[in-house]
C-alpha positions as CSV (number, residue, x, y, z in Angstrom):
1,X,35.1,-32.8,-220.1
2,X,32.4,-33.1,-217.6
3,X,29.3,-35.2,-218.6
4,X,26.0,-34.3,-216.9
5,X,22.6,-35.8,-217.2
6,X,20.1,-33.3,-218.8
7,X,17.5,-32.1,-216.4
8,X,14.1,-33.0,-217.8
9,X,10.9,-34.6,-216.7
10,X,12.3,-38.2,-217.2
11,X,15.5,-37.5,-215.3
12,X,13.7,-35.9,-212.4
13,X,11.2,-38.8,-212.2
14,X,14.1,-41.3,-212.1
15,X,15.8,-39.2,-209.5
16,X,12.8,-39.0,-207.2
17,X,11.9,-42.7,-207.7
18,X,15.5,-43.7,-206.7
19,X,15.8,-41.4,-203.7
20,X,12.2,-41.2,-202.5
21,X,12.9,-43.2,-199.3
22,X,15.8,-41.0,-198.4
23,X,13.7,-37.9,-198.9
24,X,10.9,-39.5,-196.8
25,X,13.3,-40.3,-194.0
26,X,14.7,-36.7,-194.1
27,X,11.2,-35.3,-193.9
28,X,10.3,-37.5,-190.9
29,X,13.5,-36.7,-189.1
30,X,13.0,-32.9,-189.6
31,X,9.3,-33.1,-188.5
32,X,10.2,-35.2,-185.5
33,X,13.1,-32.9,-184.6
34,X,11.0,-29.7,-184.8
35,X,8.2,-31.4,-182.8
36,X,10.7,-32.3,-180.1
37,X,12.3,-28.8,-180.1
38,X,8.8,-27.3,-179.7
39,X,8.0,-29.7,-176.9
40,X,11.2,-29.1,-175.1
41,X,11.3,-25.3,-175.5
42,X,7.7,-24.3,-175.2
43,X,6.7,-22.8,-171.8
44,X,5.7,-25.7,-169.5
45,X,5.7,-26.9,-166.0
46,X,8.9,-28.4,-164.6
47,X,9.4,-32.2,-164.9
48,X,8.3,-32.8,-161.3
49,X,5.1,-30.9,-161.8
50,X,3.7,-32.5,-164.9
51,X,2.8,-36.0,-166.3
52,X,3.4,-36.8,-169.9
53,X,1.3,-39.7,-171.4
54,X,1.9,-41.2,-174.9
55,X,-0.8,-43.4,-176.4
56,X,-0.2,-45.4,-179.5
57,X,-3.4,-45.1,-181.5
58,X,-4.8,-43.9,-184.8
59,X,-8.4,-43.8,-183.6
60,X,-8.4,-41.6,-180.5
61,X,-8.2,-37.8,-180.3
62,X,-6.8,-35.2,-177.8
63,X,-10.4,-34.4,-176.7
64,X,-11.2,-38.0,-176.0
65,X,-8.0,-38.6,-174.1
66,X,-8.5,-35.6,-171.9
67,X,-12.1,-36.5,-171.2
68,X,-11.0,-39.9,-170.0
69,X,-7.8,-39.0,-168.1
70,X,-8.3,-35.4,-166.8
71,X,-10.7,-36.5,-164.1
72,X,-8.1,-39.0,-162.9
73,X,-5.4,-36.3,-162.8
74,X,-7.6,-33.9,-160.9
75,X,-8.8,-36.5,-158.4
76,X,-5.6,-38.4,-157.6
77,X,-2.7,-36.0,-158.4
78,X,-4.1,-32.5,-158.4
79,X,-0.7,-31.2,-157.2
80,X,0.6,-31.8,-160.7
81,X,0.4,-28.6,-162.8
82,X,0.0,-30.3,-166.2
83,X,-1.2,-33.5,-167.8
84,X,0.2,-33.7,-171.3
85,X,-1.4,-36.2,-173.7
86,X,0.1,-37.2,-177.0
87,X,-0.4,-39.9,-179.6
88,X,2.0,-42.2,-181.4
89,X,1.0,-43.6,-184.8
90,X,-0.1,-47.3,-184.6
91,X,-0.4,-48.5,-188.2
92,X,2.6,-46.7,-189.8
93,X,5.5,-48.8,-188.5
94,X,8.3,-46.7,-190.0
95,X,7.0,-43.4,-188.6
96,X,6.0,-45.0,-185.3
97,X,9.6,-46.3,-184.8
98,X,10.9,-42.8,-185.5
99,X,8.5,-41.1,-183.2
100,X,9.1,-43.5,-180.3
101,X,12.8,-43.5,-180.7
102,X,12.8,-39.7,-180.4
103,X,10.5,-39.5,-177.5
104,X,12.1,-42.3,-175.4
105,X,15.6,-41.1,-175.8
106,X,14.7,-37.5,-175.1
107,X,13.1,-38.8,-171.8
108,X,9.8,-37.0,-172.8
109,X,7.3,-39.7,-171.7
110,X,6.3,-40.7,-168.2
111,X,3.7,-43.3,-169.1
112,X,3.3,-45.2,-172.4
113,X,0.4,-47.2,-173.9
114,X,2.1,-49.2,-176.6
115,X,1.4,-52.0,-179.1
116,X,3.1,-55.3,-178.2
117,X,6.1,-55.1,-180.6
118,X,7.1,-51.6,-179.4
119,X,6.5,-52.5,-175.8
120,X,8.7,-55.6,-176.0
121,X,11.4,-53.8,-177.9
122,X,11.9,-51.1,-175.3
123,X,11.2,-53.3,-172.3
124,X,14.2,-55.4,-173.4
125,X,16.3,-52.3,-173.4
126,X,15.4,-51.5,-169.8
127,X,13.3,-48.4,-170.7
128,X,10.5,-49.3,-168.4
129,X,10.0,-49.7,-164.6
130,X,9.6,-53.3,-163.3
131,X,6.1,-53.4,-161.9
132,X,6.0,-56.5,-159.8
133,X,7.4,-54.7,-156.8
134,X,4.6,-52.1,-157.0
135,X,2.1,-54.9,-157.1
136,X,3.6,-56.6,-154.0
137,X,3.6,-53.3,-152.2
138,X,0.0,-52.6,-153.0
139,X,0.8,-49.5,-155.0
140,X,-0.5,-51.1,-158.2
141,X,-3.7,-53.2,-158.1
142,X,-4.1,-55.8,-160.8
143,X,-7.0,-57.8,-159.4
144,X,-8.9,-59.4,-162.3
145,X,-6.2,-58.7,-164.9
146,X,-4.2,-61.4,-166.6
147,X,-0.7,-59.9,-166.4
148,X,1.3,-62.8,-167.8
149,X,1.7,-61.2,-171.2
150,X,3.2,-58.1,-169.5
151,X,6.4,-60.0,-168.6
152,X,9.5,-59.4,-170.8
153,X,13.2,-60.2,-170.6
154,X,15.8,-57.4,-170.3
155,X,19.4,-57.9,-171.4
156,X,21.8,-57.0,-168.6
157,X,25.0,-58.2,-170.2
158,X,26.2,-59.3,-173.7
159,X,29.2,-61.2,-175.0
160,X,31.8,-59.8,-177.4
161,X,29.6,-60.8,-180.4
162,X,26.6,-59.0,-179.0
163,X,24.6,-62.0,-177.8
164,X,22.9,-61.8,-174.4
165,X,24.6,-63.8,-171.6
166,X,22.7,-62.4,-168.6
167,X,19.0,-61.5,-168.7
168,X,16.2,-60.9,-166.2
169,X,12.5,-61.3,-166.6
170,X,10.2,-58.7,-165.1
171,X,6.6,-57.4,-165.3
172,X,7.2,-54.3,-167.5
173,X,3.7,-53.6,-168.7
174,X,0.0,-54.1,-167.8
175,X,-1.9,-55.8,-170.7
176,X,-5.0,-53.8,-171.4
177,X,-6.8,-56.5,-173.3
178,X,-9.4,-57.0,-170.6
179,X,-9.7,-53.3,-169.7
180,X,-12.4,-52.2,-172.0
181,X,-12.7,-48.8,-170.3
182,X,-9.8,-47.7,-172.4
183,X,-11.7,-48.6,-175.6
184,X,-15.0,-47.0,-174.6
185,X,-13.4,-44.0,-172.9
186,X,-10.8,-43.1,-175.5
187,X,-11.8,-45.2,-178.6
188,X,-8.5,-47.0,-178.6
189,X,-8.1,-50.6,-179.7
190,X,-7.0,-52.1,-176.3
191,X,-6.6,-55.7,-177.6
192,X,-2.8,-55.4,-178.2
193,X,-2.0,-52.5,-175.9
194,X,0.4,-52.4,-172.9
195,X,0.6,-49.7,-170.2
196,X,4.1,-49.0,-168.8
197,X,6.1,-46.5,-166.8
198,X,9.3,-44.9,-168.1
199,X,12.4,-45.4,-166.0
200,X,13.3,-41.8,-166.6
201,X,10.3,-39.9,-165.5
202,X,9.9,-36.6,-163.7
203,X,8.0,-37.6,-160.6
204,X,8.0,-41.3,-159.8
205,X,5.6,-41.1,-156.8
206,X,2.9,-39.2,-158.6
207,X,3.4,-41.1,-161.9
208,X,2.8,-44.4,-160.0
209,X,-0.4,-43.0,-158.3
210,X,-1.8,-41.7,-161.6
211,X,-0.8,-45.0,-163.4
212,X,-2.6,-47.1,-160.8
213,X,-5.7,-44.9,-160.9
214,X,-5.7,-45.0,-164.7
215,X,-5.6,-48.9,-164.7
216,X,-8.5,-49.0,-162.3
217,X,-10.5,-46.7,-164.5
218,X,-9.9,-49.1,-167.4
219,X,-12.3,-51.7,-166.0
220,X,-15.6,-51.6,-168.0
221,X,-17.9,-53.3,-170.5
222,X,-16.8,-54.1,-174.0
223,X,-18.1,-51.5,-176.4
224,X,-20.3,-52.6,-179.3
225,X,-17.9,-51.2,-181.9
226,X,-15.0,-53.3,-180.7
227,X,-15.4,-56.8,-182.3
């Protein structure tokens, strides 16, 4: 004879208390999946004619991002048909990890502004372009910027147990700590933010040009609200 638990208020409460994290994960995956499907399937310019920028912040807005970055787009890479600006949550670690995983592995982002833990995690996996060569070639100006914190190690080879046996250290991100233009222009907390270029991007030449112009526009005075 089958034994079943009666469905009542107490049993339902116990069920949802026990499985709430599974339900939360399912909701996040569904929302992220539909967001990605919409991004991929909506009418948009081809990869080589658009630049996608993802900024990790809970304080900025689409309007502020466009006010700050649209003039750079129109002046330095007007041949690009679109500049798409999106945010990644900063203070919700679980959701941020889900968002970033989906975006990075779908090759949706060209440029990222990320908090240190996320920057270091994906830099170590080789997701970002090494920038020191661009600095040496003069394509990326970093005068007056302390770039030491932007170096990270990437694992090139692991042993059978998964431990790194061959690594390389490169400049994968530009620390924005001293670039207060990002704080005053977009109301983002720049103190733990790193700007990086995705290895898989739609148009490397224009992305580099835009990236450098963005960094130069980041110079400015510290706003009063940022203490």
